[in-house]
N, C-alpha and C positions, 0 to 999 in steps of 0.2 A: 414269766410266771404262768403256770398252768392252773386252771380252776375247774373244780367239779361243780357244774351247774345243776340246778334242781328243776328247771322248767321242762315242758314237753319236748321242745326241740333238743334241749340238752340231753334228755334221756334217749332220744332217737340217735343222736350223734354218738353217744357212749355205746349204745348197742351195736350200731353199724361198724364202729371202729374198734370194738372190743377193748375199750380203754376207759379208765376212770375220768379222763379229762375231756371236757366239752368246750372249753374256752381258753384263750391264751392272751396274755398282755405282755408288753415289753417295758421293763424298768429302765428309765432314762435319767433318773435323778430329778431334783427339783426343777420345775418348769417356771420360768419367770412370769409373774402375773397370774398364775393359775393356783388358786387357793380355795379350799372349802372349810369353813369354820376354823380358820387359822392354820389348817394343815395344808402343806404344799402338795400339788399334784406331781407324782413321780412316775406314773404309769401312762402308757399310750395303748389304746385298744380300739377295736372296731366291734360295736354291738348293734343288734338289730334295731333298737329303738332310736339310737342317736347317730349311728355311723362312727367315724373315727373321732375319738375324743381323748382328753386326758382325764386322769382320775387319781384320787389319793389312795395310799396303800390301805387305809382303814376300810375301804369299800369291800374288801374281801377278808376282813378280820374274822368273820364267823364262817368262812367257807374252807373246805378242804383244798389245800393248794400244794404245789410243788415248784421249787426253784430249780431251773435248768440253766446252767451257765456255760457259755462257749469257752472251750479250752484254748488258752494261749492266744486269745484275740488281742491284737496289738492295740495300744492306746489310741492311735490315730484311726484305726478301723472301727474301734468301739465308738468313737465320736461320730464317725460317718454313719454308722448304723442308727445311732440315736437321732442324728440330724435328719436322715432320710425319713424315719417314722414321724418325727415332729412336723415335717413339712407336709405330711398327709392328713394332719388334723383338719377336719371339716369335710372330708370325703364322705360319700354316702355308703350305705351297706349294700353289698351285692347279694340280695336274697336268692337270686337265681343260682348263684354259685353254690349255696347251701343245698338247694333242691337238686342241682346236678350232682353234687357229691353224694347225696342220699341215693340217687338212682345208680350212680357209679359203684357205690359200695354195697348196695343191697344184693344179697346172695341169690340173684336170679340165675337160672341155668344157662348163663352165657359163656362163651368160650374165652379163653385167655387172649386169643387173637383179637376178639372184639374189644377187650380192655386195652390192648396195646395201641389200638387205633386212636384212643382218646388222648389227645396231647394237651388239651386245655378245657376248662369248665367255666361256667358263669356267663354273664351278659356281654363280656368283651368291652364294657364301658370303663375307661381309665379313671372315671370319677367315682367308681364304686369298688368296694373290696370287703373281704371278710377277715376275721381276726388272724387266723393262721397264715393267710396269704400276705397280709401286711408285714408280718414278722419275717416270713420267707423272703419277700422282696427286699427288705432292709438288709438281710444277711447276704443275699445274692449280689447286692450293690458292691460288696467288698470281696466277693467270691469266697465266702465262708460256707463250707458244706453243711448240709442238714442230713438229707438222705439221697445223695446223688446216685444216678445209675452208673455202675462201674463196669467197664468192659476191659477184659484182659487182652493185651496185645503182645504177641510173641514174635520174636525174631530168632535167627540162628544163634545169636550171641546173648540175648537177654529177653526179659519179659517185664511188662509194666502194666499198670492199670490206668485207663483213661476215664476221667469223671465227666459225666454229662448232667447238667442242671435240669431238674424236673421243673415243670411249669408251676409257679407259685399257687395257682388255683387248685392244684391237686393235693396240697398239704392240709393236714388236719392237726389239731392241737397235740394229740398223742405222738406225732412224729418227732417232736422235739425231745420227748421222753425216751423214745426208741433210738434216737440218733447216737452213734458212737462218738460224736464230736462235741456233745454237750454233757457236762458233769452235773449230776444231781447233788444239790447243796442242802445239807441238813444244818440249819443255823445253830442248833444246840451243840452239835459236834464241832462245827467250825469255830465256835467261840471258846472251845476248850471244855471237855466233859470229863469228870472224874466220878465214877460210880460210887466211890467211897463217901462222896458228899451227899448222897441220897438220904432223905429222912423217911423211914418206913413206919407205917401206922402201927404195925404189930410189934415194934421194938420200943423200949423206954426211951424218953428224950435223952439225947446225948450219946445213945448207943447206935453204931452204924455197922 
């Protein structure tokens, strides 16, 4: 789930990534023993204040969000992705990764060659992570693509593309929106929508 944050850092991330989304969380379903006011925690996320934690869905009830769902992810791999993220609850937040991302994405007059030399960002501390890296690592665990680097390899008889995984520290929330392997889910349409059922304010009751 992608979230449009309202804070200062969220604003900087949205500006630098040219995206609406500044935060991401992974939906894993009800987590045993994690409840807030009777509501089960179903999200896992990494945030600046708490590090990697679980949260109820209502936390983002009043935020602009987007649901991105991996296409044709097997049930077994889905379980592995959720397990991977769940086991990281309690890790700290890698604030240096955010600072490095800002420097990396900021439109300084640097060459593309300089950008290509960057293969990883952040503190390098396995006990710290940011929101998008957490989710990227979880999907990398089952080799599900997000935005891999693709190289075309040609031979006299055929050609194919070889995928190379990007380092998780290089991902930002908007990458899941841009990924061709994640489908944007619109709940109202997914549940079945009939425009004839709409009630319009300028029409008499019962007229559609």
